[in-house]
N, C-alpha and C positions, 0 to 999 in steps of 0.2 A: 760282886767282887771288885775290889779296887784294882785298877790297871797298873801293870809294871811293864818294863821292857826286858827282853830276853835275847841273849846271844850265846850260841853254842860253840864249843871248841873241841877239836880232836886233840887229845893229850896222850899220845903214844898209842900203841896197839900190841896185841899178842897174836900168835898164830896157833891154830888148833884145827884138827879135822872137823869139817862142817857137820859130819854125821854125828858127832858127839853133842851137838847143840840143837839139832832139829831132825826129827825122824824122816828118813828118806834122803838126807843130805849126802853130799859127796864125802869120800874118805880123804880126799886131798886137803892139805892144810889151807885155810883161808885166813884173812886178816879180820880180827875183831877189834875195831877201834874203841878206844876208851873215851867216851864223851863226858864233858863237864860243861857247866852252864854259868854264865854271868847274868845276874838279875840286877837291874837298876831300879831301886825303889824311890819314890819322890821325896821321902823323908830320911829313910835309913841308908840310902846310897847303895854302895856295892855289896851284893850278896852272892854267894856261890852255892851251887848245888853240885856236890861231889868235886873231886880234884883230879881224877885220872891218875896216871903214873907220875913219878917224880924220881930224881936221882936217889932219894932216900930209899926207894924200893931195893936198889942194888946193894946199898949198905945193909939193909935189914935182912937180905937173903945171902949175905956172905957166909955166915956160919951154917953148920948142919944142926938140925934138920931143915932150917928155913930155906936152904939152898934148893931143896926139892921143889919148892914153889917155882923158882926160876927155871928149873929143868923141865917141868911138866907143861908149863904154859910160857914159852920163851917170849919176853916182851921186848919191844923196841921203843925208844924214846930219842928222837933226834934233838940236836942242839937247838935250844930256844923253844922247844915244844912243851916244856913244863908250863902248867897253868899260870904260875906266878910270873913267868917270863912273858907269856902271851898277853896277859892283861896289862902288864907294865908298858908294853908297846902301845896300848890303847890309852895310856895316861893314867892308869890306876895302880898306885903303889900297893904291894901286898899288905902293908900296914894299914891301909885305908879300908880294907874289907871289914865290914861291920858284923856280918853273920856268915857262917859256913854250915850248910845243911848236908848231912851225910845220909844217903839213902840206906847204907848198911856198912858193916865194918870189913868187907873184903878189901884186900890191899890195893887192888886196881881202882878203887873208888875213894880211898882215903890217904894214899901215899903222900900227897902234898899238904896234908893238914898242918904240919909244922911250919909251913911257909907263911902262914897268916896268923901271926901271934896276937893280934888284937881282936880277932873275931870271936863272937859268941858262937859256940858249937851246938847245933841242934841235932840230936841223934836219939836212937832208941835204947832205952835202958836194957831191954832184953838182948839186944845185939851186943852191947858192951859186956854184959854178964857172960854171954857165950864166948866172947873173945878171951875172957880171963879164966874160963873154966878149963880144967884138965891140964894135960901136959903141953909143952911146946909143939910136939909132934902132932897131937890131936888138933891144935889150933891151925897148924899148917895144912893138915888134911882138909880142914873146913875153909881154906882160903884166907886165913887171918894171920896177921903178923903183929905181935904185941909191941915190937920195937917202934912201930909207926905211931903209937899213941904219944902225943907231944907232952912235954912237961907242963904241969898245971892244968891238965885236962879236967880234973874234977872240979876246979874252980870256975871253969869257963862253960861247962856243958849245961844245956837245958834239955830235959828229956821230952821226947814226943808224948810219952804217956802222961806227962804232967801238964801239957798245954791244954788250953780251953777246948773242950769238944764242940763241934759245930756240925750242923747239917749241911751236906754238900748240895750244890745246885741240882735240880731235878734232871737237868740234861746229862748228868753223870750216872744215872741209874744203869746198872744195879749197885753201884757204889753210893752209899748213903751217908756215911759219917767220916769226918776227918778231925784234924787238930789245927786250930788257928795259931800259927807260930808267932806272929807279931801282934795279934790282938786287933788287927784292923781288916781282916778278911782278905788280905792280898795273897797270902801264901798258906795253902791248906795241905798239910801232910796227911797222907792216906795210907793206912796199913795194906800191904800187899803180901800176905803170908805165903810161905812155901819155900822160896829160894834159899833162905837162911833165917835164923832167928833175928827178929828185929828188922825186917826188910820193909821199907816204906817208899812210897812215891810222893810226888808233889804236884798239886794242881794250882795253876795261876791263870790269870787273864792278861794277855798282851794285846797289841794293836790288831792282831788277826783273830782274836777270840780265845776260847778256852784251850789250854795246853796242859796235857797230863804227861809228866815225866815219869815213866813207869820203871826206871832203873833196870833191874835184871828179872823182872816178872816175865819178860820174853827177851830173847837175844836177837830176834829178827822181827821187823814189822810184818813180814809174810807169815810168821807163826801166829800173830794176832789175827790177821785177816782170814787164815784158814783153820784156826783153832788147832794147830799142830804143835804138841809139846815136845820137849827134848826126849831122847830115849830114857826109859825107866832107870837104867843104871846111873845115868848122869844126874837125874833128879834125886835119887837116893844118896848119891855121894855127897851132895852139898846140903840138902835140906829135907823137907817133907814132901814126898812125891804127890800125895793126894791133895795137899794144900796148894802145891804148885799148879797142878792140873786145874783145880777149881778157880784159882786166880786168873789163869790164862783164859779159861772159858768165860769168866766175867768180863775180861777185857774184850774178848771176841764179841760178846753180846752188846757191849757198849759201842764197839765199832759198827756193828750191824744196825743198831738202833739210831746212832747219831754219828755218821761218818765224817761230819765236819769237825769234830773234836780231834785235835792232833794227839796221837799217842806215840811217844818217843822212847824206845828202849835205849839203854846206855851203850850198847855194843853193836848197833845196827849199821852196817855199811851203807845201806840205802839212806838212812837219816844223816850219816856223815857226809854223803855226797851233797845233800841239800844244804849243809852248812856252808 
């Protein structure tokens, strides 16, 4: 795999009882950071994996029923914490971002999509179809906000399902197949079914070796290490409980088999501390 560089950012957070995200957790509310990542590619330049929260989230959740999203998982985004603002501090204007990879269409992963108007968007067709299906209330119940889809999305999107299939490195077993997003082997999207329709992760190689961004296939690194899924009602609320369980078990097997591979969930406080 071609090497790239990777920088992670904490882009807001929400608060929720820990017990809703991992069996045996506390019922006291804890912070769930929203992590997003800047990838620097030797030819393509700035690439993003997810966006975290953005002021657009508050605009999208002003009306009802979308406001239910804001009430059930109250988010916090401090001034200057939006991803577009954070990368600008590093000298990268939002308009310079060439590619934006969305792990899935939940609002806390795509709220900042509109801030990167020149980026080709890589996403799952199955996830977008789920976003557009049914009533506004049903979309909100699934954690999706249609108002966050930017103008011209259909002209800018490339579907994971249409990217060139590729065999993953043997080190990633039991994960065997992915999609080569750029055609040079540097960024491999990997289906991680269960959390919601069209949920994918991303494998890349940086200066420290293989790194697997697993999005919401787990909410805590501890869940991967111990193979401990969320409570059944939580899994059923958002997606496919059986598929969620199977994906988490595969991540656990990968960790046991090859603990040197970094597995990074998008809401893990432990991973946020390392950033």
